[in-house]
Biotite code that builds the C-alpha atoms (Angstrom):
import biotite.structure as struc

atoms = struc.array([
    struc.Atom([-0.140, -0.160, -0.341], chain_id="A", res_id=1, res_name="MET", atom_name="CA", element="C"),
    struc.Atom([1.378, 3.276, -1.119], chain_id="A", res_id=2, res_name="ASN", atom_name="CA", element="C"),
    struc.Atom([0.418, 6.495, 0.938], chain_id="A", res_id=3, res_name="VAL", atom_name="CA", element="C"),
    struc.Atom([1.249, 10.046, -0.601], chain_id="A", res_id=4, res_name="GLU", atom_name="CA", element="C"),
    struc.Atom([0.346, 13.444, 0.082], chain_id="A", res_id=5, res_name="LEU", atom_name="CA", element="C"),
    struc.Atom([-0.466, 15.355, -2.945], chain_id="A", res_id=6, res_name="LYS", atom_name="CA", element="C"),
    struc.Atom([-0.413, 19.571, -2.754], chain_id="A", res_id=7, res_name="LEU", atom_name="CA", element="C"),
    struc.Atom([-3.406, 20.420, -4.463], chain_id="A", res_id=8, res_name="THR", atom_name="CA", element="C"),
    struc.Atom([-4.373, 23.377, -6.958], chain_id="A", res_id=9, res_name="ASP", atom_name="CA", element="C"),
    struc.Atom([-7.251, 24.927, -8.010], chain_id="A", res_id=10, res_name="ARG", atom_name="CA", element="C"),
    struc.Atom([-7.959, 22.124, -10.637], chain_id="A", res_id=11, res_name="GLN", atom_name="CA", element="C"),
    struc.Atom([-7.638, 19.579, -8.347], chain_id="A", res_id=12, res_name="ASP", atom_name="CA", element="C"),
    struc.Atom([-9.514, 21.476, -5.558], chain_id="A", res_id=13, res_name="ALA", atom_name="CA", element="C"),
    struc.Atom([-12.817, 19.228, -6.415], chain_id="A", res_id=14, res_name="TYR", atom_name="CA", element="C"),
    struc.Atom([-11.784, 16.442, -4.956], chain_id="A", res_id=15, res_name="VAL", atom_name="CA", element="C"),
    struc.Atom([-10.850, 18.072, -1.270], chain_id="A", res_id=16, res_name="VAL", atom_name="CA", element="C"),
    struc.Atom([-14.068, 19.226, -1.821], chain_id="A", res_id=17, res_name="GLN", atom_name="CA", element="C"),
    struc.Atom([-15.936, 16.230, -2.861], chain_id="A", res_id=18, res_name="ASN", atom_name="CA", element="C"),
    struc.Atom([-14.479, 14.866, 0.634], chain_id="A", res_id=19, res_name="LEU", atom_name="CA", element="C"),
    struc.Atom([-15.262, 17.909, 2.417], chain_id="A", res_id=20, res_name="TRP", atom_name="CA", element="C"),
    struc.Atom([-19.337, 16.779, 3.465], chain_id="A", res_id=21, res_name="PRO", atom_name="CA", element="C"),
    struc.Atom([-17.841, 13.327, 4.799], chain_id="A", res_id=22, res_name="LEU", atom_name="CA", element="C"),
    struc.Atom([-15.726, 15.174, 6.655], chain_id="A", res_id=23, res_name="TYR", atom_name="CA", element="C"),
    struc.Atom([-18.493, 17.450, 8.327], chain_id="A", res_id=24, res_name="ARG", atom_name="CA", element="C"),
    struc.Atom([-20.740, 14.520, 8.900], chain_id="A", res_id=25, res_name="HIS", atom_name="CA", element="C"),
    struc.Atom([-17.794, 12.845, 11.011], chain_id="A", res_id=26, res_name="ASP", atom_name="CA", element="C"),
    struc.Atom([-17.045, 15.871, 13.204], chain_id="A", res_id=27, res_name="VAL", atom_name="CA", element="C"),
    struc.Atom([-20.707, 17.150, 13.896], chain_id="A", res_id=28, res_name="SER", atom_name="CA", element="C"),
    struc.Atom([-20.393, 14.032, 16.873], chain_id="A", res_id=29, res_name="GLU", atom_name="CA", element="C"),
    struc.Atom([-17.947, 16.370, 18.766], chain_id="A", res_id=30, res_name="PHE", atom_name="CA", element="C"),
    struc.Atom([-19.192, 19.799, 18.053], chain_id="A", res_id=31, res_name="ASP", atom_name="CA", element="C"),
    struc.Atom([-22.728, 20.748, 18.605], chain_id="A", res_id=32, res_name="ALA", atom_name="CA", element="C"),
    struc.Atom([-22.444, 23.828, 16.096], chain_id="A", res_id=33, res_name="SER", atom_name="CA", element="C"),
    struc.Atom([-22.639, 21.278, 13.405], chain_id="A", res_id=34, res_name="PHE", atom_name="CA", element="C"),
    struc.Atom([-26.101, 20.932, 13.279], chain_id="A", res_id=35, res_name="VAL", atom_name="CA", element="C"),
    struc.Atom([-28.124, 20.442, 9.706], chain_id="A", res_id=36, res_name="ALA", atom_name="CA", element="C"),
    struc.Atom([-30.008, 23.819, 8.516], chain_id="A", res_id=37, res_name="ASN", atom_name="CA", element="C"),
    struc.Atom([-33.205, 23.739, 6.726], chain_id="A", res_id=38, res_name="ARG", atom_name="CA", element="C"),
    struc.Atom([-31.342, 22.488, 3.434], chain_id="A", res_id=39, res_name="HIS", atom_name="CA", element="C"),
    struc.Atom([-29.601, 19.050, 5.141], chain_id="A", res_id=40, res_name="GLY", atom_name="CA", element="C"),
    struc.Atom([-26.117, 21.100, 5.167], chain_id="A", res_id=41, res_name="LEU", atom_name="CA", element="C"),
    struc.Atom([-23.700, 22.045, 8.376], chain_id="A", res_id=42, res_name="PHE", atom_name="CA", element="C"),
    struc.Atom([-22.707, 24.685, 9.745], chain_id="A", res_id=43, res_name="ASP", atom_name="CA", element="C"),
    struc.Atom([-23.423, 27.258, 7.022], chain_id="A", res_id=44, res_name="CYS", atom_name="CA", element="C"),
    struc.Atom([-26.535, 29.176, 8.003], chain_id="A", res_id=45, res_name="GLY", atom_name="CA", element="C"),
    struc.Atom([-29.536, 28.998, 5.501], chain_id="A", res_id=46, res_name="ASP", atom_name="CA", element="C"),
    struc.Atom([-28.043, 31.312, 2.692], chain_id="A", res_id=47, res_name="ARG", atom_name="CA", element="C"),
    struc.Atom([-26.587, 28.243, 0.824], chain_id="A", res_id=48, res_name="LEU", atom_name="CA", element="C"),
    struc.Atom([-29.154, 26.012, -0.606], chain_id="A", res_id=49, res_name="PRO", atom_name="CA", element="C"),
    struc.Atom([-27.154, 23.371, -1.868], chain_id="A", res_id=50, res_name="THR", atom_name="CA", element="C"),
    struc.Atom([-24.340, 21.086, -1.218], chain_id="A", res_id=51, res_name="LEU", atom_name="CA", element="C"),
    struc.Atom([-21.679, 22.387, -3.704], chain_id="A", res_id=52, res_name="ALA", atom_name="CA", element="C"),
    struc.Atom([-22.112, 26.111, -3.061], chain_id="A", res_id=53, res_name="GLU", atom_name="CA", element="C"),
    struc.Atom([-21.440, 25.455, 0.554], chain_id="A", res_id=54, res_name="HIS", atom_name="CA", element="C"),
    struc.Atom([-18.532, 23.380, 0.250], chain_id="A", res_id=55, res_name="THR", atom_name="CA", element="C"),
    struc.Atom([-17.275, 25.567, -2.329], chain_id="A", res_id=56, res_name="GLN", atom_name="CA", element="C"),
    struc.Atom([-18.121, 28.516, 0.437], chain_id="A", res_id=57, res_name="HIS", atom_name="CA", element="C"),
    struc.Atom([-16.227, 26.839, 3.390], chain_id="A", res_id=58, res_name="GLU", atom_name="CA", element="C"),
    struc.Atom([-13.049, 25.572, 1.279], chain_id="A", res_id=59, res_name="THR", atom_name="CA", element="C"),
    struc.Atom([-12.166, 28.014, -1.081], chain_id="A", res_id=60, res_name="ALA", atom_name="CA", element="C"),
    struc.Atom([-9.645, 29.567, 0.857], chain_id="A", res_id=61, res_name="ARG", atom_name="CA", element="C"),
    struc.Atom([-7.461, 26.866, 0.949], chain_id="A", res_id=62, res_name="TRP", atom_name="CA", element="C"),
    struc.Atom([-6.362, 27.778, -2.532], chain_id="A", res_id=63, res_name="TRP", atom_name="CA", element="C"),
    struc.Atom([-5.753, 31.448, -2.193], chain_id="A", res_id=64, res_name="THR", atom_name="CA", element="C"),
    struc.Atom([-2.368, 31.990, -0.382], chain_id="A", res_id=65, res_name="ASP", atom_name="CA", element="C"),
    struc.Atom([-0.099, 28.993, -1.357], chain_id="A", res_id=66, res_name="PRO", atom_name="CA", element="C"),
    struc.Atom([2.651, 30.366, 0.592], chain_id="A", res_id=67, res_name="ALA", atom_name="CA", element="C"),
    struc.Atom([0.402, 29.874, 4.159], chain_id="A", res_id=68, res_name="ALA", atom_name="CA", element="C"),
    struc.Atom([-2.144, 27.249, 3.111], chain_id="A", res_id=69, res_name="LEU", atom_name="CA", element="C"),
    struc.Atom([-1.197, 23.543, 2.007], chain_id="A", res_id=70, res_name="PHE", atom_name="CA", element="C"),
    struc.Atom([-4.257, 21.632, 0.795], chain_id="A", res_id=71, res_name="PRO", atom_name="CA", element="C"),
    struc.Atom([-2.975, 17.986, 0.863], chain_id="A", res_id=72, res_name="TYR", atom_name="CA", element="C"),
    struc.Atom([-4.962, 15.372, -0.653], chain_id="A", res_id=73, res_name="LEU", atom_name="CA", element="C"),
    struc.Atom([-4.280, 11.677, 0.936], chain_id="A", res_id=74, res_name="ILE", atom_name="CA", element="C"),
    struc.Atom([-3.909, 9.276, -1.669], chain_id="A", res_id=75, res_name="LEU", atom_name="CA", element="C"),
    struc.Atom([-3.679, 5.486, -1.428], chain_id="A", res_id=76, res_name="VAL", atom_name="CA", element="C"),
    struc.Atom([-2.257, 3.640, -4.513], chain_id="A", res_id=77, res_name="ASP", atom_name="CA", element="C"),
    struc.Atom([-3.137, 6.444, -6.480], chain_id="A", res_id=78, res_name="GLY", atom_name="CA", element="C"),
    struc.Atom([-6.554, 6.878, -5.555], chain_id="A", res_id=79, res_name="ARG", atom_name="CA", element="C"),
    struc.Atom([-8.286, 9.985, -2.601], chain_id="A", res_id=80, res_name="PRO", atom_name="CA", element="C"),
    struc.Atom([-8.627, 8.492, 0.670], chain_id="A", res_id=81, res_name="ALA", atom_name="CA", element="C"),
    struc.Atom([-8.593, 11.597, 2.455], chain_id="A", res_id=82, res_name="GLY", atom_name="CA", element="C"),
    struc.Atom([-6.706, 15.465, 3.123], chain_id="A", res_id=83, res_name="PHE", atom_name="CA", element="C"),
    struc.Atom([-4.757, 16.941, 5.573], chain_id="A", res_id=84, res_name="ASN", atom_name="CA", element="C"),
    struc.Atom([-5.049, 20.749, 5.588], chain_id="A", res_id=85, res_name="LEU", atom_name="CA", element="C"),
    struc.Atom([-2.357, 22.344, 7.151], chain_id="A", res_id=86, res_name="VAL", atom_name="CA", element="C"),
    struc.Atom([-1.684, 26.130, 8.052], chain_id="A", res_id=87, res_name="ALA", atom_name="CA", element="C"),
    struc.Atom([1.008, 28.346, 8.359], chain_id="A", res_id=88, res_name="ALA", atom_name="CA", element="C"),
    struc.Atom([1.304, 30.828, 11.131], chain_id="A", res_id=89, res_name="ARG", atom_name="CA", element="C"),
    struc.Atom([0.751, 33.809, 8.899], chain_id="A", res_id=90, res_name="SER", atom_name="CA", element="C"),
    struc.Atom([-2.937, 32.340, 8.255], chain_id="A", res_id=91, res_name="SER", atom_name="CA", element="C"),
    struc.Atom([-3.891, 31.342, 11.754], chain_id="A", res_id=92, res_name="LEU", atom_name="CA", element="C"),
    struc.Atom([-5.438, 33.810, 14.392], chain_id="A", res_id=93, res_name="PRO", atom_name="CA", element="C"),
    struc.Atom([-3.513, 35.538, 16.574], chain_id="A", res_id=94, res_name="ALA", atom_name="CA", element="C"),
    struc.Atom([-3.320, 33.338, 19.557], chain_id="A", res_id=95, res_name="GLY", atom_name="CA", element="C"),
    struc.Atom([-1.886, 30.267, 18.078], chain_id="A", res_id=96, res_name="ILE", atom_name="CA", element="C"),
    struc.Atom([1.985, 29.675, 18.735], chain_id="A", res_id=97, res_name="ASP", atom_name="CA", element="C"),
    struc.Atom([3.111, 27.674, 15.791], chain_id="A", res_id=98, res_name="ALA", atom_name="CA", element="C"),
    struc.Atom([4.810, 27.589, 12.395], chain_id="A", res_id=99, res_name="ASP", atom_name="CA", element="C"),
    struc.Atom([2.023, 25.266, 11.163], chain_id="A", res_id=100, res_name="PHE", atom_name="CA", element="C"),
    struc.Atom([-1.201, 23.684, 12.372], chain_id="A", res_id=101, res_name="VAL", atom_name="CA", element="C"),
    struc.Atom([-2.937, 20.738, 11.045], chain_id="A", res_id=102, res_name="VAL", atom_name="CA", element="C"),
    struc.Atom([-6.370, 22.612, 10.285], chain_id="A", res_id=103, res_name="HIS", atom_name="CA", element="C"),
    struc.Atom([-8.395, 19.906, 9.055], chain_id="A", res_id=104, res_name="GLU", atom_name="CA", element="C"),
    struc.Atom([-7.404, 16.187, 8.661], chain_id="A", res_id=105, res_name="PHE", atom_name="CA", element="C"),
    struc.Atom([-9.787, 13.530, 7.465], chain_id="A", res_id=106, res_name="PHE", atom_name="CA", element="C"),
    struc.Atom([-9.747, 9.869, 6.439], chain_id="A", res_id=107, res_name="VAL", atom_name="CA", element="C"),
    struc.Atom([-12.161, 7.367, 4.723], chain_id="A", res_id=108, res_name="LEU", atom_name="CA", element="C"),
    struc.Atom([-13.612, 5.072, 7.154], chain_id="A", res_id=109, res_name="HIS", atom_name="CA", element="C"),
    struc.Atom([-12.265, 2.201, 4.304], chain_id="A", res_id=110, res_name="ALA", atom_name="CA", element="C"),
    struc.Atom([-8.703, 3.412, 5.143], chain_id="A", res_id=111, res_name="HIS", atom_name="CA", element="C"),
    struc.Atom([-8.593, 3.810, 9.010], chain_id="A", res_id=112, res_name="ARG", atom_name="CA", element="C"),
    struc.Atom([-6.880, 1.381, 11.101], chain_id="A", res_id=113, res_name="GLY", atom_name="CA", element="C"),
    struc.Atom([-4.470, 0.580, 8.260], chain_id="A", res_id=114, res_name="ARG", atom_name="CA", element="C"),
    struc.Atom([-1.711, 3.339, 9.282], chain_id="A", res_id=115, res_name="LYS", atom_name="CA", element="C"),
    struc.Atom([-3.095, 5.615, 6.305], chain_id="A", res_id=116, res_name="VAL", atom_name="CA", element="C"),
    struc.Atom([-3.464, 8.226, 8.548], chain_id="A", res_id=117, res_name="ALA", atom_name="CA", element="C"),
    struc.Atom([-0.276, 8.175, 10.377], chain_id="A", res_id=118, res_name="GLU", atom_name="CA", element="C"),
    struc.Atom([1.676, 8.095, 7.463], chain_id="A", res_id=119, res_name="ARG", atom_name="CA", element="C"),
    struc.Atom([-0.356, 11.386, 6.134], chain_id="A", res_id=120, res_name="ALA", atom_name="CA", element="C"),
    struc.Atom([0.323, 13.150, 9.200], chain_id="A", res_id=121, res_name="ALA", atom_name="CA", element="C"),
    struc.Atom([4.070, 11.955, 9.069], chain_id="A", res_id=122, res_name="VAL", atom_name="CA", element="C"),
    struc.Atom([4.645, 13.204, 5.568], chain_id="A", res_id=123, res_name="LEU", atom_name="CA", element="C"),
    struc.Atom([2.731, 16.493, 6.364], chain_id="A", res_id=124, res_name="GLY", atom_name="CA", element="C"),
    struc.Atom([4.833, 17.466, 9.434], chain_id="A", res_id=125, res_name="PHE", atom_name="CA", element="C"),
    struc.Atom([8.196, 16.138, 7.421], chain_id="A", res_id=126, res_name="ASP", atom_name="CA", element="C"),
    struc.Atom([7.148, 18.638, 4.467], chain_id="A", res_id=127, res_name="ALA", atom_name="CA", element="C"),
    struc.Atom([7.286, 21.886, 6.805], chain_id="A", res_id=128, res_name="HIS", atom_name="CA", element="C"),
    struc.Atom([9.810, 22.023, 9.565], chain_id="A", res_id=129, res_name="PRO", atom_name="CA", element="C"),
    struc.Atom([9.317, 24.107, 12.673], chain_id="A", res_id=130, res_name="GLY", atom_name="CA", element="C"),
    struc.Atom([6.571, 24.362, 15.629], chain_id="A", res_id=131, res_name="SER", atom_name="CA", element="C"),
    struc.Atom([3.430, 22.465, 15.483], chain_id="A", res_id=132, res_name="TRP", atom_name="CA", element="C"),
    struc.Atom([0.358, 22.679, 16.798], chain_id="A", res_id=133, res_name="GLU", atom_name="CA", element="C"),
    struc.Atom([-2.720, 19.587, 16.217], chain_id="A", res_id=134, res_name="VAL", atom_name="CA", element="C"),
    struc.Atom([-5.897, 20.030, 18.346], chain_id="A", res_id=135, res_name="VAL", atom_name="CA", element="C"),
    struc.Atom([-8.972, 18.357, 18.774], chain_id="A", res_id=136, res_name="THR", atom_name="CA", element="C"),
    struc.Atom([-12.129, 18.074, 20.450], chain_id="A", res_id=137, res_name="TRP", atom_name="CA", element="C"),
    struc.Atom([-11.492, 16.773, 24.062], chain_id="A", res_id=138, res_name="PRO", atom_name="CA", element="C"),
    struc.Atom([-14.571, 14.753, 23.639], chain_id="A", res_id=139, res_name="THR", atom_name="CA", element="C"),
    struc.Atom([-13.115, 13.032, 20.590], chain_id="A", res_id=140, res_name="HIS", atom_name="CA", element="C"),
    struc.Atom([-11.102, 10.558, 22.414], chain_id="A", res_id=141, res_name="THR", atom_name="CA", element="C"),
    struc.Atom([-10.408, 8.319, 19.196], chain_id="A", res_id=142, res_name="ARG", atom_name="CA", element="C"),
    struc.Atom([-8.591, 11.505, 17.563], chain_id="A", res_id=143, res_name="ALA", atom_name="CA", element="C"),
    struc.Atom([-6.826, 11.924, 21.171], chain_id="A", res_id=144, res_name="ILE", atom_name="CA", element="C"),
    struc.Atom([-5.499, 8.621, 21.241], chain_id="A", res_id=145, res_name="HIS", atom_name="CA", element="C"),
    struc.Atom([-4.420, 9.101, 17.466], chain_id="A", res_id=146, res_name="PHE", atom_name="CA", element="C"),
    struc.Atom([-2.311, 12.231, 17.686], chain_id="A", res_id=147, res_name="TRP", atom_name="CA", element="C"),
    struc.Atom([-1.120, 11.481, 21.150], chain_id="A", res_id=148, res_name="ARG", atom_name="CA", element="C"),
    struc.Atom([0.205, 8.141, 19.805], chain_id="A", res_id=149, res_name="ARG", atom_name="CA", element="C"),
    struc.Atom([1.325, 9.701, 16.135], chain_id="A", res_id=150, res_name="THR", atom_name="CA", element="C"),
    struc.Atom([2.733, 12.735, 17.955], chain_id="A", res_id=151, res_name="VAL", atom_name="CA", element="C"),
    struc.Atom([4.604, 10.809, 20.103], chain_id="A", res_id=152, res_name="SER", atom_name="CA", element="C"),
    struc.Atom([5.901, 8.607, 17.782], chain_id="A", res_id=153, res_name="GLY", atom_name="CA", element="C"),
    struc.Atom([7.105, 11.451, 15.615], chain_id="A", res_id=154, res_name="TYR", atom_name="CA", element="C"),
    struc.Atom([8.434, 13.643, 18.401], chain_id="A", res_id=155, res_name="ALA", atom_name="CA", element="C"),
    struc.Atom([10.140, 10.621, 20.224], chain_id="A", res_id=156, res_name="ALA", atom_name="CA", element="C"),
    struc.Atom([8.083, 11.341, 23.364], chain_id="A", res_id=157, res_name="GLY", atom_name="CA", element="C"),
    struc.Atom([9.202, 15.316, 22.825], chain_id="A", res_id=158, res_name="GLU", atom_name="CA", element="C"),
    struc.Atom([6.168, 16.923, 22.851], chain_id="A", res_id=159, res_name="TYR", atom_name="CA", element="C"),
    struc.Atom([3.083, 18.932, 24.951], chain_id="A", res_id=160, res_name="ARG", atom_name="CA", element="C"),
    struc.Atom([-0.301, 17.782, 25.356], chain_id="A", res_id=161, res_name="GLU", atom_name="CA", element="C"),
    struc.Atom([-2.823, 20.041, 27.103], chain_id="A", res_id=162, res_name="ASP", atom_name="CA", element="C"),
    struc.Atom([-6.461, 20.850, 26.757], chain_id="A", res_id=163, res_name="GLU", atom_name="CA", element="C"),
    struc.Atom([-6.821, 24.535, 26.323], chain_id="A", res_id=164, res_name="VAL", atom_name="CA", element="C"),
    struc.Atom([-9.137, 27.570, 25.715], chain_id="A", res_id=165, res_name="ASP", atom_name="CA", element="C"),
    struc.Atom([-8.188, 27.762, 22.246], chain_id="A", res_id=166, res_name="HIS", atom_name="CA", element="C"),
    struc.Atom([-8.995, 30.248, 19.590], chain_id="A", res_id=167, res_name="PRO", atom_name="CA", element="C"),
    struc.Atom([-11.262, 27.550, 18.156], chain_id="A", res_id=168, res_name="TRP", atom_name="CA", element="C"),
    struc.Atom([-13.044, 26.596, 21.386], chain_id="A", res_id=169, res_name="GLY", atom_name="CA", element="C"),
    struc.Atom([-11.816, 24.249, 24.223], chain_id="A", res_id=170, res_name="ARG", atom_name="CA", element="C"),
    struc.Atom([-9.253, 21.627, 22.497], chain_id="A", res_id=171, res_name="ARG", atom_name="CA", element="C"),
    struc.Atom([-6.855, 18.970, 23.439], chain_id="A", res_id=172, res_name="VAL", atom_name="CA", element="C"),
    struc.Atom([-3.746, 20.374, 22.016], chain_id="A", res_id=173, res_name="ALA", atom_name="CA", element="C"),
    struc.Atom([-0.346, 18.525, 20.971], chain_id="A", res_id=174, res_name="PHE", atom_name="CA", element="C"),
    struc.Atom([2.794, 20.741, 20.370], chain_id="A", res_id=175, res_name="ARG", atom_name="CA", element="C"),
    struc.Atom([6.058, 19.560, 18.936], chain_id="A", res_id=176, res_name="PHE", atom_name="CA", element="C"),
    struc.Atom([8.760, 20.271, 16.765], chain_id="A", res_id=177, res_name="GLU", atom_name="CA", element="C"),
    struc.Atom([9.595, 19.145, 13.080], chain_id="A", res_id=178, res_name="SER", atom_name="CA", element="C"),
    struc.Atom([12.763, 19.331, 11.733], chain_id="A", res_id=179, res_name="ARG", atom_name="CA", element="C"),
    struc.Atom([11.512, 18.156, 8.366], chain_id="A", res_id=180, res_name="GLY", atom_name="CA", element="C"),
    struc.Atom([12.371, 15.358, 6.354], chain_id="A", res_id=181, res_name="GLY", atom_name="CA", element="C"),
    struc.Atom([12.864, 12.727, 9.031], chain_id="A", res_id=182, res_name="GLN", atom_name="CA", element="C"),
    struc.Atom([10.353, 10.015, 6.963], chain_id="A", res_id=183, res_name="ASP", atom_name="CA", element="C"),
    struc.Atom([10.754, 10.877, 3.290], chain_id="A", res_id=184, res_name="ALA", atom_name="CA", element="C"),
])
């Protein structure tokens, strides 16, 4: 099984956008604000009535600043398996003290439990040397265990894990350093 990260551009943004509603459905379990509106869509008010409009609105910024936003598609044997959306400091709220953040991370159910997510996370860390922060909801125990295991292994135990009041709400935050290219 070959796992790759492919940095997407506007031409293949639609693949990430096709996966986006599946991700939103997954995380709606952990964020009470992600409820369906009258159109059956998550987290967008009532102004955008179609899935295509909603997804375009929520994801469009990822292809506007290639120096600060890194929308990676996770591929398994050349086929889409998820995404790893990485943001650099210049695109983050002032309260986040990291060079890079895993902003959104998603792997299709068919690829979970097969080390695809771990490999995709490590490839992302290796691509961007510097300080990192990964956050998740305190109630998302699967993600907490995943990130604890992945970050601890990647950083050889040299990381911090704290439950914090974050610019994005109450979160469990993992902070560590990447020297880049460890797993290349």
